[in-house]
VEXDREN-2710 file (C-alpha; in Angstrom, 1 decimal):
% VEXDREN-2710
k/r/px/py/pz
1/MET/90.3/86.1/106.3
2/ALA/91.2/88.1/103.1
3/THR/94.5/89.5/102.4
4/ILE/94.6/93.1/102.5
5/ILE/97.1/94.0/99.2
6/ASP/99.2/97.6/100.2
7/HIS/98.8/99.4/96.8
8/THR/100.6/102.5/98.9
9/ILE/103.1/104.7/96.9
10/LYS/105.9/105.2/99.2
11/THR/108.6/108.2/98.9
12/ARG/111.2/108.0/101.6
13/LEU/113.1/111.4/101.9
14/LEU/115.4/110.3/104.8
15/LEU/117.4/107.2/104.5
16/ARG/119.2/107.3/107.2
17/PRO/119.0/108.3/111.1
18/VAL/120.2/111.6/111.9
19/ARG/121.4/111.7/115.6
20/SER/122.3/114.4/117.5
21/PRO/122.7/114.6/121.5
22/LEU/119.4/117.2/121.6
23/GLY/117.3/113.8/119.6
24/SER/117.3/111.9/116.5
25/VAL/115.1/112.0/113.3
26/LEU/115.5/108.5/112.4
27/LEU/113.1/108.8/109.2
28/ALA/110.7/110.4/106.9
29/GLY/108.8/110.6/104.0
30/ILE/105.5/110.6/101.7
31/ASN/103.1/108.0/101.7
32/LYS/100.7/108.6/98.8
33/GLU/97.1/106.8/98.6
34/GLY/97.8/105.0/101.9
35/THR/95.6/103.3/104.6
36/GLY/97.5/104.3/107.5
37/VAL/98.0/101.6/110.3
38/GLY/95.4/98.8/111.8
39/ILE/91.5/100.6/111.4
40/ALA/90.9/98.4/108.2
41/THR/93.0/95.6/110.0
42/ASN/91.1/96.2/113.7
43/ARG/94.8/96.0/114.9
44/THR/97.1/98.1/116.8
45/ARG/100.8/99.5/116.6
46/ASN/102.7/99.9/119.7
47/ARG/106.1/101.1/119.5
48/GLY/109.1/102.6/121.6
49/ILE/109.2/106.0/119.6
50/TYR/107.4/108.9/118.8
51/SER/105.9/109.4/115.0
52/LEU/104.5/112.8/113.5
53/ASN/102.1/112.2/110.4
54/TYR/100.9/114.9/108.7
55/ILE/97.4/114.0/106.6
56/LEU/97.8/116.2/103.0
57/ASN/94.9/114.2/101.9
58/GLY/92.2/112.1/103.3
59/ASN/90.4/111.5/106.1
60/GLY/90.1/108.4/108.7
61/LEU/89.9/107.8/111.9
62/TYR/92.1/107.2/115.7
63/ARG/91.8/105.5/118.5
64/ASP/94.6/104.7/121.2
65/ALA/94.8/102.3/124.3
66/ASN/94.3/105.8/126.7
67/GLY/90.4/105.3/125.1
68/ILE/91.2/108.0/122.8
69/ALA/88.6/107.8/119.9
70/CYS/88.7/110.7/117.6
71/ALA/88.4/111.5/113.5
72/VAL/91.4/112.2/111.1
73/PRO/90.3/115.2/108.8
74/ALA/92.6/116.0/106.3
75/GLU/95.5/118.8/107.2
76/SER/96.0/116.8/111.0
77/ALA/99.0/116.7/112.4
78/VAL/99.0/113.8/114.4
79/ILE/101.7/112.3/117.1
80/PHE/102.4/108.7/117.9
81/PHE/103.9/108.1/121.3
82/PRO/106.3/105.7/122.8
83/HIS/104.4/102.1/124.2
84/ILE/101.1/103.8/123.5
85/ALA/99.3/101.4/121.8
86/HIS/97.2/103.1/118.6
87/ALA/95.7/102.5/115.2
88/CYS/95.2/105.7/112.5
89/GLY/94.0/105.0/109.3
90/THR/91.1/105.3/106.5
91/VAL/87.8/103.2/106.4
92/PRO/88.0/100.2/104.0
93/GLY/87.7/101.7/100.7
94/GLN/89.5/105.3/100.9
95/PHE/92.7/106.9/101.2
96/TRP/94.8/109.7/101.9
97/ASP/98.1/111.0/102.0
98/GLU/100.7/111.7/104.8
99/PHE/103.5/113.4/105.3
100/TRP/105.7/111.4/108.1
101/PHE/108.5/111.6/110.6
102/GLU/109.9/109.5/113.2
103/PHE/111.7/110.7/116.2
104/GLU/113.1/110.2/119.9
105/GLY/115.7/111.7/122.3
106/PRO/115.8/114.1/125.1
107/VAL/114.2/117.5/123.4
108/PHE/111.3/115.5/122.6
109/ASP/110.6/114.0/125.7
110/LEU/111.1/117.6/127.2
111/MET/108.3/118.7/124.8
112/ARG/106.4/115.9/126.3
113/ARG/106.4/116.8/129.4
114/GLY/106.0/120.5/128.7
115/GLY/102.8/119.3/127.6
116/LEU/103.6/120.5/123.8
117/LEU/103.8/116.9/123.2
118/ASN/100.5/115.7/125.1
119/PRO/99.2/112.1/124.8
120/LYS/95.6/113.7/125.5
121/ARG/95.3/115.2/122.2
122/PRO/97.6/113.1/119.8
123/VAL/95.3/114.5/116.9
124/GLN/95.2/118.3/115.9
125/PRO/94.6/120.8/113.3
126/ALA/97.2/122.0/110.8
127/LEU/95.3/123.8/108.5
128/GLY/97.5/124.8/105.7
129/ARG/98.9/121.5/103.9
130/ASP/100.5/123.4/101.1
131/TYR/102.5/125.7/103.9
132/TRP/103.2/122.6/105.8
133/PHE/104.2/120.1/102.9
134/ARG/106.8/123.6/102.3
135/ARG/108.1/123.5/106.1
136/MET/108.4/119.8/106.4
137/PHE/110.2/119.3/103.1
138/ALA/112.7/121.8/103.6
139/ILE/113.9/120.2/107.2
140/ILE/115.6/117.5/104.7
141/PRO/118.8/119.1/103.3
142/PRO/119.3/117.7/99.4
143/VAL/120.9/115.3/98.7
144/HIS/124.5/117.1/97.7
145/LEU/124.6/119.3/101.2
146/ARG/123.2/116.6/103.2
147/HIS/126.8/115.7/104.5
148/LYS/127.3/118.9/104.8
149/THR/124.7/119.8/107.3
150/PRO/125.3/119.2/111.0
151/ALA/122.5/116.8/112.6
152/ASP/122.3/119.3/115.1
153/SER/121.0/121.6/112.7
154/ILE/118.7/119.7/111.2
155/VAL/117.2/118.2/114.2
156/ALA/116.8/121.5/115.6
157/HIS/115.1/122.2/112.1
158/PHE/112.3/119.8/112.4
159/VAL/111.6/120.9/116.5
160/ALA/111.0/124.4/115.1
161/VAL/108.6/123.2/112.4
162/LEU/107.1/120.7/115.1
163/THR/106.7/123.6/117.4
164/ASP/104.9/125.5/115.2
165/MET/102.8/123.5/113.7
166/LEU/101.6/122.3/117.6
167/SER/101.7/125.7/119.6
168/ALA/98.5/127.2/118.2
169/HIS/96.0/127.0/115.9
170/ARG/96.6/130.0/114.3
171/SER/96.4/130.2/110.1
172/PRO/99.9/129.6/108.8
173/ALA/99.1/132.3/105.7
174/GLU/99.5/134.9/108.9
175/PRO/102.8/133.5/111.4
176/VAL/103.6/135.4/114.5
177/LYS/105.1/138.5/113.6
178/GLN/108.9/138.3/113.7
179/THR/111.0/141.6/114.6
180/ASP/114.1/139.7/114.2
181/TRP/116.5/140.8/111.1
182/LEU/116.9/137.7/109.7
183/ASP/113.5/136.4/110.4
184/GLN/111.8/140.0/108.0
185/ALA/115.0/139.2/105.5
186/CYS/113.6/135.9/104.6
187/ARG/110.0/136.7/104.5
188/LEU/110.7/139.5/102.5
189/LEU/112.8/137.1/100.2
190/THR/109.8/134.7/100.0
191/GLU/107.2/137.0/99.3
192/ASP/106.9/137.1/95.9
193/GLU/107.7/133.9/94.1
194/LYS/109.1/135.7/91.0
195/MET/110.9/138.0/92.3
196/ALA/113.9/139.0/89.8
197/ALA/117.3/138.7/90.7
198/SER/117.5/143.0/90.7
199/SER/115.2/142.9/93.1
200/LEU/117.3/141.7/95.8
201/GLY/118.7/145.5/96.1
202/ALA/115.1/146.2/97.1
203/VAL/115.1/143.7/99.8
204/ALA/118.2/145.3/101.2
205/ARG/116.6/148.4/101.3
206/ARG/113.6/147.6/102.9
207/LEU/116.0/146.2/106.0
208/GLY/117.8/149.8/105.7
209/CYS/121.2/148.8/104.3
210/SER/123.4/148.8/101.0
211/TYR/123.2/145.2/98.9
212/GLY/126.5/144.9/100.0
213/GLN/125.7/144.8/103.6
214/PHE/122.8/143.0/103.0
215/ARG/124.5/140.0/101.3
216/LYS/127.7/140.2/103.4
217/ARG/125.3/139.7/107.0
218/PHE/123.1/137.5/105.3
219/ARG/125.9/135.4/104.3
220/ILE/127.5/135.3/107.5
221/GLU/124.3/134.3/109.3
222/MET/123.1/131.9/107.2
223/GLY/126.2/130.6/105.5
224/PHE/124.7/131.3/102.2
225/SER/123.6/134.2/99.9
226/PRO/120.3/135.8/99.9
227/GLY/119.9/134.4/96.0
228/GLN/120.6/131.4/96.9
229/PHE/117.9/131.2/99.7
230/ARG/115.5/132.8/97.3
231/MET/116.3/130.3/94.6
232/ASP/115.7/126.9/97.1
233/ALA/112.7/128.7/98.5
234/ARG/111.4/129.0/95.2
235/ILE/111.8/125.6/94.2
236/ASP/110.9/123.7/98.0
237/ARG/107.5/125.9/96.5
238/SER/107.7/123.9/93.3
239/ALA/108.2/120.6/95.1
240/ALA/104.1/121.3/97.1
241/LEU/103.2/121.9/93.2
242/LEU/104.3/119.3/92.2
243/HIS/103.1/117.3/95.1
244/GLN/99.3/118.9/94.4
245/GLY/99.5/117.9/90.8
246/GLN/97.3/120.6/90.1
247/HIS/99.5/122.2/87.4
248/SER/102.2/120.4/84.5
249/ILE/105.9/121.7/85.0
250/LYS/105.9/124.5/82.2
251/GLU/102.9/125.8/84.5
252/ILE/105.1/125.7/87.3
253/ALA/108.0/126.9/86.1
254/GLN/106.5/130.0/84.5
255/GLN/104.4/130.4/87.8
256/LEU/107.6/130.6/89.7
257/GLY/109.3/133.2/87.5
258/PHE/111.7/130.4/85.5
259/CYS/112.3/131.7/82.2
260/ASP/111.8/127.9/81.0
261/GLU/110.8/124.8/82.1
262/PHE/114.2/123.9/81.3
263/TYR/116.0/126.1/83.4
264/PHE/113.4/124.9/86.0
265/SER/114.4/121.5/85.6
266/ARG/117.8/121.6/86.1
267/CYS/117.4/124.3/89.1
268/PHE/115.4/121.5/90.3
269/LYS/117.8/118.1/90.3
270/ARG/120.8/120.1/91.3
271/ARG/118.6/120.6/94.4
272/PHE/116.6/117.6/95.2
273/GLY/119.0/114.9/92.7
274/GLN/116.1/114.3/90.4
275/ALA/114.1/115.4/87.5
276/PRO/111.2/117.2/88.3
277/LYS/109.0/114.7/86.5
278/LEU/110.6/111.8/88.1
279/PHE/109.7/113.5/91.3
280/ARG/106.1/114.3/90.3
281/ARG/106.1/110.2/89.3
282/SER/107.6/109.5/92.9
283/VAL/105.1/111.6/95.1
284/ARG/102.1/110.9/93.2
285/GLY/102.6/107.7/91.1
286/HIS/101.8/109.2/88.0
END
């Protein structure tokens, strides 16, 4: 039998498990130009944990011990269930990119009993790869904040994203209308990628309060200022653009309203611990 060489470019985003009474997010990462598991080798994998694989680019096939067999197109969410043998990957000669999480615990078992995690529907559409990349990427705090972020918060954030991804096949560009003050504030802060710092006052006015009141309430509820939230959202957006590989670092800096690519690079490194160039190389291989 010919040896199959794995050329996958693997980027580990979570190096150690995040455990809480709710459940645990065990590992997370991005695989570039991978082949998945089992289709090319005609073997199945059987593990005792859940996994989410979101297919960013490429397509393949899925089959499992329950007799389910289906296609896996790009922009699909694939759930692997504990103790259900499965194979999921590309056909020989083809590759895909995937964002993945491994997880376990009571909250996920409850989601399974409630039918949101359903072994009869292991592959579901989740259109809007850029949107979902940004939301999944934001689950894991940047390195310098990771030890300060409660495990419950990280797990709850993952549960929220997973729930949104699986609960409805709506367009992510038109999420469910939110009436909560904080949700509205976050939406206003992120709807304009080039929003100037002076525009924060306009957001406050649309929320019916002064900037001082807005900033104080936002900081109490979020733990940091609206300006920091807006900056983090822009940097998270830049990570998605770097993964897509369609724009230069200078173009991304301009698109997101940074004064120049050098300031953008400093802001990116401060949030993710590495320069944009190195990040792009780690997720794209060039």
